[in-house]
C-alpha positions in Angstrom: 18.0 -3.5 -13.4 15.0 -5.7 -12.5 13.6 -6.1 -9.0 11.1 -8.9 -8.2 9.1 -8.6 -5.0 7.6 -11.7 -3.5 5.0 -11.1 -0.7 3.8 -14.0 1.4 0.5 -15.3 0.2 -0.9 -15.3 3.7 -0.5 -11.6 3.8 -2.0 -10.7 0.4 -4.9 -13.1 0.3 -7.3 -10.7 2.0 -5.3 -7.5 1.9 -7.9 -5.7 -0.2 -10.5 -6.2 2.6 -8.6 -5.8 5.8 -7.2 -2.7 7.7 -3.5 -3.6 7.1 -1.9 -0.7 5.2 1.5 -2.1 4.3 4.1 -4.9 4.5 7.8 -4.5 5.0 10.7 -6.8 5.3 14.5 -6.6 5.5 16.1 -9.4 3.6 19.6 -10.6 4.3 21.1 -7.9 2.1 21.3 -4.1 2.5 17.9 -3.4 1.0 14.6 -2.5 2.7 11.4 -2.8 0.7 8.1 -1.3 1.8 4.8 -2.0 -0.1 1.8 0.1 0.8 -1.8 0.6 -0.3 -2.6 3.6 -2.5 -5.5 5.4 -0.8 -7.8 7.9 -2.4 -6.9 11.5 -1.8 -9.0 13.5 0.6 -8.5 16.8 -1.2 -9.8 17.7 -4.6 -7.7 16.1 -7.3 -8.1 15.5 -11.0 -6.1 12.3 -10.9 -7.9 9.0 -11.7 -8.3 7.2 -8.4 -10.8 4.6 -9.4 -8.5 1.7 -8.5 -7.3 3.2 -5.2 -8.4 2.0 -1.8 -10.9 4.0 0.2 -9.1 6.3 2.6 -9.5 5.3 6.2 -9.4 9.0 7.3 -12.3 11.4 6.8 -10.3 14.6 6.8 -6.8 15.7 5.8 -4.2 15.4 8.6 -1.0 17.4 9.0 
């Protein structure tokens, strides 16, 4: 199965520099799609996060 996701160009053109975290839409079928930014973890992790967005929080929240 292949799924193509099209996001409006007005939304993505400055997504990497604004405070918007995600975009969601509900098409005319029974499917909901949510696309979100991947933020850097606040705790110690060994995972490569060099291409993640800076986390807007300064401490872990529960």
